[in-house]
Structures are given as structure tokens and as C-alpha cells.
Residue frames as qw, qx, qy, qz and C-alpha x, y, z in Angstrom:
[[0.611, 0.562, 0.311, 0.464, -27.14, -21.58, -27.30],
 [0.018, -0.965, 0.012, -0.260, -26.85, -18.05, -25.97],
 [0.634, -0.691, 0.314, 0.149, -24.13, -19.21, -23.55],
 [0.801, 0.089, 0.393, 0.442, -22.24, -20.79, -26.41],
 [0.391, 0.785, 0.186, 0.443, -22.39, -17.59, -28.42],
 [0.289, -0.936, 0.148, -0.134, -21.27, -15.52, -25.44],
 [0.788, -0.419, 0.357, 0.276, -18.42, -17.98, -24.86],
 [0.706, 0.368, 0.319, 0.515, -17.27, -17.67, -28.46],
 [0.125, 0.925, 0.070, 0.352, -17.42, -13.88, -28.28],
 [0.514, -0.819, 0.255, 0.022, -15.36, -13.82, -25.10],
 [0.830, -0.128, 0.380, 0.387, -12.85, -16.22, -26.63],
 [0.554, 0.638, 0.253, 0.471, -12.60, -14.07, -29.75],
 [0.132, -0.964, 0.054, -0.226, -12.03, -10.97, -27.63],
 [0.687, -0.613, 0.340, 0.191, -9.27, -12.67, -25.64],
 [0.784, 0.187, 0.377, 0.456, -7.63, -13.79, -28.94],
 [0.337, 0.822, 0.136, 0.438, -7.73, -10.29, -30.41],
 [0.373, -0.909, 0.167, -0.084, -6.37, -8.80, -27.24],
 [0.773, -0.382, 0.398, 0.313, -3.52, -11.30, -27.19],
 [0.679, 0.482, 0.330, 0.445, -2.91, -10.79, -30.90],
 [0.078, 0.957, -0.006, 0.280, -2.54, -7.02, -30.25],
 [0.547, -0.767, 0.326, 0.083, -0.03, -7.63, -27.45],
 [0.820, -0.051, 0.437, 0.366, 2.04, -10.06, -29.52],
 [0.524, 0.674, 0.265, 0.447, 2.04, -7.79, -32.57],
 [0.150, -0.976, 0.070, -0.145, 2.92, -4.81, -30.40],
 [0.671, -0.601, 0.378, 0.213, 5.93, -6.49, -28.84],
 [0.757, 0.232, 0.413, 0.451, 7.13, -7.61, -32.29],
 [0.310, 0.843, 0.174, 0.403, 6.82, -4.06, -33.66],
 [0.379, -0.912, 0.157, -0.009, 8.43, -2.57, -30.60],
 [0.757, -0.340, 0.419, 0.367, 11.43, -4.86, -31.08],
 [0.632, 0.449, 0.405, 0.485, 11.60, -3.88, -34.79],
 [0.208, 0.732, 0.181, 0.623, 11.09, -0.11, -34.57],
 [0.188, 0.087, -0.495, 0.844, 11.32, 0.74, -30.86],
 [0.072, -0.579, -0.753, 0.303, 8.48, 1.43, -28.45],
 [0.001, -0.599, -0.146, 0.787, 8.51, 5.22, -28.89],
 [0.114, 0.305, -0.526, -0.786, 8.49, 5.12, -32.70],
 [0.036, -0.263, -0.932, -0.249, 5.76, 2.48, -33.14],
 [0.374, -0.071, -0.009, -0.925, 2.25, 3.89, -33.75],
 [0.542, 0.141, 0.697, -0.448, -1.07, 2.42, -32.86],
 [0.696, 0.532, -0.106, -0.470, -1.96, 2.44, -36.56],
 [0.337, 0.497, -0.795, -0.085, 1.02, 0.17, -37.28],
 [0.242, -0.107, 0.896, -0.357, -0.12, -2.20, -34.58],
 [0.651, 0.369, 0.371, -0.550, -3.71, -2.25, -35.87],
 [0.602, 0.579, -0.401, -0.377, -2.43, -2.91, -39.38],
 [0.120, 0.403, -0.905, 0.060, -0.26, -5.78, -38.20],
 [0.371, 0.093, 0.826, -0.413, -3.20, -7.45, -36.43],
 [0.041, -0.247, -0.779, -0.575, -5.59, -6.77, -39.29],
 [0.112, -0.713, -0.655, 0.222, -8.05, -4.63, -37.36],
 [0.141, 0.820, 0.175, 0.526, -9.09, -1.00, -37.56],
 [0.248, 0.289, -0.459, 0.803, -7.50, 1.58, -35.30],
 [0.539, -0.397, 0.031, -0.743, -10.97, 2.13, -33.78],
 [0.912, -0.214, -0.327, -0.125, -11.11, -1.52, -32.80],
 [0.603, 0.206, -0.497, 0.589, -7.60, -1.27, -31.37],
 [0.072, -0.379, 0.315, -0.867, -8.67, 1.59, -29.08],
 [0.763, -0.378, -0.178, -0.494, -11.61, -0.45, -27.80],
 [0.904, -0.156, -0.338, 0.209, -9.07, -2.86, -26.33],
 [0.611, -0.297, -0.158, 0.717, -6.31, -0.44, -25.46],
 [0.090, 0.955, 0.279, -0.040, -7.34, 3.26, -25.26],
 [0.024, -0.923, 0.372, 0.090, -3.66, 4.23, -24.92],
 [0.707, 0.472, -0.521, 0.078, -0.50, 2.61, -26.33],
 [0.027, 0.485, -0.737, 0.470, 1.13, 2.42, -22.88],
 [0.747, -0.182, 0.347, -0.538, -1.80, 0.30, -21.66],
 [0.864, 0.282, -0.400, -0.121, -0.55, -2.54, -23.85],
 [0.327, 0.453, -0.715, 0.421, 2.41, -2.93, -21.50],
 [0.510, -0.308, 0.501, -0.628, 0.01, -3.60, -18.64],
 [0.946, 0.095, 0.039, -0.309, -0.85, -6.89, -20.37],
 [0.732, 0.436, -0.466, 0.239, 2.79, -7.95, -20.32],
 [0.756, -0.284, -0.395, 0.438, 5.44, -8.68, -17.73],
 [0.198, 0.390, -0.121, 0.891, 5.97, -4.89, -17.51],
 [0.547, -0.574, -0.130, -0.595, 3.00, -4.99, -15.19],
 [0.601, 0.080, -0.708, 0.363, 5.20, -6.31, -12.37],
 [0.146, -0.301, 0.436, -0.836, 3.84, -4.11, -9.57],
 [0.752, -0.215, -0.118, -0.612, 0.50, -5.93, -9.35],
 [0.873, -0.072, -0.480, 0.047, 1.96, -9.36, -8.54],
 [0.377, 0.239, -0.539, 0.715, 4.39, -7.71, -6.13],
 [0.383, -0.323, 0.216, -0.838, 1.53, -6.01, -4.28],
 [0.876, -0.168, -0.264, -0.367, -0.28, -9.35, -4.10],
 [0.734, 0.128, -0.555, 0.370, 2.87, -11.04, -2.80],
 [0.094, 0.317, -0.455, 0.827, 3.24, -8.39, -0.13],
 [0.631, -0.319, 0.035, -0.707, -0.35, -8.68, 1.02],
 [0.918, -0.097, -0.366, -0.116, -0.01, -12.45, 1.32],
 [0.624, 0.172, -0.531, 0.547, 3.35, -12.32, 3.08],
 [0.156, -0.386, 0.332, -0.846, 2.09, -9.71, 5.55],
 [0.796, -0.273, -0.115, -0.529, -0.87, -11.94, 6.36],
 [0.924, -0.033, -0.363, 0.114, 1.45, -14.88, 6.98],
 [0.607, 0.166, -0.381, 0.677, 4.51, -13.15, 8.49],
 [0.330, -0.724, -0.460, 0.395, 2.70, -10.37, 10.29],
 [0.199, 0.974, 0.011, 0.110, 4.66, -7.58, 8.57],
 [0.429, -0.793, 0.367, 0.229, 8.06, -6.04, 8.88],
 [0.097, 0.651, -0.671, -0.342, 11.29, -7.14, 7.20],
 [0.393, -0.041, 0.919, 0.023, 10.37, -10.83, 7.17],
 [0.544, 0.599, 0.535, -0.242, 7.29, -10.11, 5.14],
 [0.306, 0.842, -0.252, -0.367, 9.18, -7.88, 2.72],
 [0.148, -0.467, 0.840, 0.234, 11.84, -10.58, 2.18],
 [0.495, 0.223, 0.838, -0.060, 9.19, -13.25, 1.52],
 [0.503, 0.757, 0.271, -0.317, 7.46, -10.99, -1.03],
 [0.187, 0.776, -0.495, -0.344, 10.67, -10.19, -2.93],
 [0.286, -0.230, 0.919, 0.141, 11.47, -13.95, -3.09],
 [0.530, 0.485, 0.675, -0.164, 7.99, -14.61, -4.45],
 [0.378, 0.848, -0.046, -0.368, 8.51, -11.82, -6.99],
 [0.067, -0.584, 0.739, 0.329, 11.76, -13.37, -8.12],
 [0.417, 0.130, 0.898, 0.053, 9.90, -16.60, -8.87],
 [0.467, 0.743, 0.373, -0.300, 7.32, -14.58, -10.81],
 [0.190, 0.793, -0.409, -0.410, 10.12, -13.10, -12.92],
 [0.277, -0.253, 0.904, 0.206, 11.40, -16.64, -13.60],
 [0.481, 0.430, 0.756, -0.113, 7.96, -17.62, -14.87],
 [0.429, 0.872, 0.210, -0.108, 7.93, -14.62, -17.28],
 [0.555, -0.495, 0.330, 0.581, 11.64, -14.63, -18.07],
 [0.488, 0.276, 0.554, 0.615, 11.48, -14.52, -21.90],
 [0.063, 0.837, 0.417, 0.349, 8.99, -11.68, -22.10],
 [0.422, -0.873, -0.073, 0.235, 10.51, -9.79, -19.19],
 [0.573, -0.339, 0.352, 0.658, 14.01, -9.79, -20.73],
 [0.349, 0.472, 0.540, 0.603, 12.60, -8.64, -24.08],
 [0.128, -0.921, -0.330, -0.161, 10.77, -5.78, -22.40],
 [0.525, -0.719, 0.079, 0.449, 13.87, -4.74, -20.44],
 [0.535, 0.008, 0.448, 0.717, 15.79, -4.57, -23.76],
 [0.129, 0.738, 0.479, 0.457, 13.03, -2.29, -25.13],
 [0.357, -0.897, -0.236, 0.110, 13.12, -0.11, -22.07],
 [0.612, -0.405, 0.149, 0.663, 16.83, 0.59, -22.35],
 [0.276, 0.101, 0.433, 0.852, 16.14, 2.50, -25.61],
 [0.149, -0.653, -0.581, -0.463, 12.83, 4.08, -24.66],
 [0.033, 0.188, -0.366, 0.911, 12.62, 7.27, -22.61],
 [0.588, -0.295, -0.176, -0.733, 8.85, 6.77, -22.43],
 [0.850, -0.222, -0.475, -0.048, 9.12, 3.31, -20.89],
 [0.485, 0.101, -0.511, 0.702, 11.88, 4.45, -18.57],
 [0.216, -0.297, 0.185, -0.911, 9.59, 7.17, -17.23],
 [0.782, -0.285, -0.259, -0.490, 6.79, 4.70, -16.67],
 [0.793, -0.041, -0.547, 0.264, 9.20, 2.28, -15.00],
 [0.211, 0.243, -0.451, 0.832, 10.43, 4.98, -12.65],
 [0.543, -0.321, 0.026, -0.775, 6.81, 5.52, -11.53],
 [0.886, -0.145, -0.408, -0.166, 6.52, 1.79, -10.95],
 [0.584, 0.130, -0.571, 0.562, 9.68, 1.78, -8.86],
 [0.139, -0.294, 0.333, -0.885, 8.28, 4.57, -6.68],
 [0.762, -0.252, -0.162, -0.574, 5.08, 2.56, -6.27],
 [0.837, -0.023, -0.522, 0.161, 7.10, -0.44, -5.18],
 [0.293, 0.241, -0.517, 0.767, 8.94, 1.65, -2.64],
 [0.450, -0.303, 0.141, -0.828, 5.63, 2.87, -1.20],
 [0.886, -0.162, -0.319, -0.295, 4.23, -0.69, -1.01],
 [0.704, 0.104, -0.565, 0.417, 7.45, -1.96, 0.58],
 [0.040, 0.301, -0.420, 0.855, 7.43, 0.86, 3.15],
 [0.665, -0.286, -0.003, -0.689, 3.84, 0.06, 4.09],
 [0.894, -0.062, -0.442, -0.031, 4.71, -3.61, 4.50],
 [0.473, 0.230, -0.562, 0.638, 7.59, -2.70, 6.77],
 [0.227, -0.257, 0.337, -0.877, 5.17, -0.71, 8.93],
 [0.728, -0.223, -0.407, -0.504, 2.58, -3.49, 8.98],
 [0.121, -0.295, 0.816, -0.481, 1.91, -5.37, 12.17],
 [0.500, 0.096, 0.724, -0.466, -0.23, -8.33, 13.25],
 [0.372, 0.249, 0.838, 0.312, -0.90, -9.42, 9.66],
 [0.253, 0.848, 0.428, -0.181, -2.74, -6.17, 8.75],
 [0.555, 0.330, 0.228, 0.729, -1.31, -4.30, 5.82],
 [0.195, -0.487, -0.250, 0.814, -0.63, -0.72, 6.89],
 [0.301, 0.763, 0.530, 0.215, -3.10, 1.71, 5.30],
 [0.154, -0.923, -0.043, 0.351, -1.49, 4.94, 6.49],
 [0.534, 0.804, -0.223, 0.133, 0.93, 6.81, 4.14],
 [0.867, -0.036, -0.240, 0.435, 4.50, 5.58, 4.70],
 [0.386, -0.879, 0.056, 0.273, 6.89, 7.53, 6.89],
 [0.321, 0.845, -0.426, -0.037, 10.19, 8.98, 5.69],
 [0.414, -0.479, 0.771, -0.064, 11.93, 6.15, 7.60],
 [0.765, 0.211, 0.599, -0.106, 9.90, 3.53, 5.75],
 [0.636, 0.768, 0.022, -0.077, 10.46, 5.08, 2.33],
 [0.057, 0.810, -0.584, -0.010, 14.18, 5.48, 2.91],
 [0.545, -0.280, 0.788, -0.065, 14.52, 1.89, 4.08],
 [0.772, 0.427, 0.455, -0.123, 12.46, 0.64, 1.14],
 [0.478, 0.848, -0.208, -0.094, 14.52, 2.59, -1.39],
 [0.155, -0.667, 0.728, -0.003, 17.74, 1.13, 0.06],
 [0.667, -0.027, 0.737, -0.104, 16.42, -2.45, 0.00],
 [0.731, 0.615, 0.271, -0.114, 15.19, -2.11, -3.61],
 [0.310, 0.869, -0.379, -0.071, 18.37, -0.42, -4.77],
 [0.390, -0.520, 0.760, -0.003, 20.51, -3.20, -3.20],
 [0.710, 0.165, 0.684, -0.030, 18.69, -5.83, -5.30],
 [0.539, 0.766, 0.020, -0.351, 18.66, -3.87, -8.55],
 [0.097, 0.654, -0.692, -0.290, 22.16, -4.94, -9.81],
 [0.375, -0.042, 0.926, 0.007, 21.16, -8.62, -9.60],
 [0.552, 0.589, 0.519, -0.283, 17.91, -8.02, -11.44],
 [0.368, 0.822, -0.229, -0.369, 19.63, -6.00, -14.14],
 [0.103, -0.492, 0.840, 0.203, 22.35, -8.64, -14.55],
 [0.469, 0.204, 0.854, -0.090, 19.70, -11.30, -14.94],
 [0.515, 0.737, 0.239, -0.367, 17.73, -9.22, -17.45],
 [0.312, 0.797, -0.433, -0.281, 20.87, -8.86, -19.55],
 [0.985, 0.104, -0.136, 0.000, 21.75, -12.58, -19.23],
 [0.205, 0.669, -0.617, 0.360, 24.99, -11.76, -17.41],
 [0.390, -0.236, 0.783, -0.424, 23.58, -14.00, -14.69],
 [0.472, 0.057, -0.762, -0.439, 22.44, -17.37, -16.00],
 [0.255, -0.223, -0.912, 0.232, 19.84, -19.66, -14.50],
 [0.267, -0.729, -0.592, -0.218, 16.88, -18.74, -12.38],
 [0.005, -0.642, 0.161, -0.750, 16.63, -15.37, -10.72],
 [0.733, -0.586, -0.082, -0.335, 15.01, -16.91, -7.64],
 [0.886, -0.143, -0.211, 0.387, 18.26, -18.78, -6.80],
 [0.384, 0.353, -0.171, 0.836, 20.23, -15.51, -6.88],
 [0.358, -0.644, -0.066, -0.673, 17.50, -13.85, -4.82],
 [0.851, -0.480, -0.210, -0.022, 17.69, -16.45, -2.04],
 [0.748, -0.032, -0.161, 0.643, 21.47, -16.09, -1.83],
 [0.158, 0.526, 0.019, 0.835, 21.19, -12.28, -2.15],
 [0.509, -0.697, -0.138, -0.486, 18.82, -12.03, 0.78],
 [0.847, -0.339, -0.253, 0.324, 21.22, -13.95, 3.00],
 [0.507, 0.090, -0.073, 0.854, 23.66, -11.12, 2.39],
 [0.078, -0.533, -0.218, -0.814, 21.02, -8.40, 2.36],
 [0.571, -0.619, -0.535, -0.066, 19.29, -9.29, 5.60],
 [0.554, -0.490, -0.263, 0.620, 21.84, -7.76, 8.02],
 [0.232, 0.106, 0.219, 0.942, 22.32, -4.81, 5.65],
 [0.260, -0.575, -0.516, -0.579, 18.59, -4.21, 5.63],
 [0.567, -0.656, -0.450, 0.215, 18.49, -4.19, 9.41],
 [0.434, -0.280, -0.029, 0.856, 21.24, -1.54, 9.41],
 [0.027, 0.323, 0.414, 0.851, 19.28, 0.43, 6.82],
 [0.399, -0.712, -0.539, -0.207, 16.23, 0.46, 9.20],
 [0.543, -0.589, -0.257, 0.540, 18.39, 1.83, 12.01],
 [0.336, -0.042, 0.217, 0.915, 19.93, 4.39, 9.68],
 [0.116, -0.522, -0.531, -0.658, 16.52, 5.48, 8.37],
 [0.477, -0.720, -0.493, 0.106, 15.30, 5.86, 11.95],
 [0.479, -0.424, -0.067, 0.766, 18.19, 8.17, 12.74],
 [0.143, 0.175, 0.393, 0.891, 17.55, 10.20, 9.61],
 [0.273, -0.649, -0.604, -0.374, 13.87, 10.45, 10.51],
 [0.489, -0.693, -0.354, 0.395, 14.64, 11.75, 14.01],
 [0.371, -0.257, 0.125, 0.883, 17.10, 14.32, 12.61],
 [0.022, 0.367, 0.537, 0.759, 14.57, 15.44, 9.99],
 [0.367, -0.731, -0.551, -0.164, 11.81, 15.88, 12.51],
 [0.518, -0.565, -0.204, 0.609, 14.21, 17.67, 14.85],
 [0.273, -0.035, 0.282, 0.919, 15.20, 20.09, 12.09],
 [0.126, -0.528, -0.581, -0.606, 11.56, 20.75, 11.23],
 [0.456, -0.738, -0.488, 0.097, 10.69, 21.55, 14.84],
 [0.485, -0.312, -0.097, 0.811, 13.52, 24.08, 15.21]]
């Protein structure tokens, strides 16, 4: 009996949490993310603001329950690809292809959130922090060897290479978000990496040269 009660409570909590997320996204689309208040969200769900804060202490934490929380699956994809591929560019490519399939699975919500972000300075600031986190993760994967994810802080070469690789893919992702590219993102990603692979290798060489010049300038 106690297990049944606990199960019902857990189910109710999941429902309330999901109701908050759904109501939030609806309100964000109606009034904009920045203008929507937590009180409005609570009123839409039919709960008190105090109850709302028990689930989401800050408004921006709602976005972590949506496709805006894209760094977590990317980090998981990188860890898995490093374990299989050993590390380096092959692991990074595999992780980005996995991430493209993840976007496909969350296409409707992801595109709605991107539309919100275009008109929200607050979300743009959060997204920029996420992009920097992705660059750091990518740089660490590039430095990984023998299937062990690199724990050391990334080098300037790694960060530069990661930023170039991510920037090269951004136009495809933005085009897909805006429905300028139809169909599945993963198909574009596969084709894009065929073109990107030799460019990425050049980026690695370029970043290595920049790193040597930087260290040489610092030692003078």
C-alpha cells in the first residue's frame, strides 16, 4: 500500500513538472521568455508560486527540462564515442552525428525554442555559455587518447580547433531550426561531415601553429 501511495505521489510530481514546462513554453511563445513571469506560469498551471519554486527555483531552470538542455546529451555522446573510437577527430565526428539524431528526435520543441531564443537576450546569453561548454567538451575529446576522456583543461590548440569545427556546422543547424532545410538534420550532418573532415584536419594544423606562436610570444 505504501509503495502504491509513493508511486502515485511520484507520478503526480512528474505530471506537475511536465505541466509547468508545457505551460511555460506556451506562455513564452505568447509573451516572450523575458517578459513571462513565474506567477503567470503558476497561474496557468493552477498552482501557487511557492509550489512552482519547489519544482523550479529559477525560471531559467525550466529550460533545462526541454531540448534547450542540449549539452548533456552531447557530453554523453562524446564520452561514448571516445570510449569506442579512442578519442581525437573520429570521436568528435561520431558525437556530432549522434547529436544530430538527438535534434531530430526533439525537432518540434527544439525549433520552437530556437524561435524564442531569437527574441530573448536572456536565452541568447545562456546559449552562449552552452556553446562555450560544448567547445570545452569538444577540445577535451580531441585531446583524448586510448578511450579515456581527457580530464585536463583543454589547450589553446584544442579550443581553437573546437570553435572552428562548431562554427562550421552552425549554418546547417540554424537553417534546419528555421525550416530552410527540410527533412532530418542527421542526413545533412552526414553529408556535412564528408565536407568538414578535411577542413577539420586543416583546422587542427592551423591551431597547432597558432599555439606554437602564442607560446613563443609568451616566452619572449
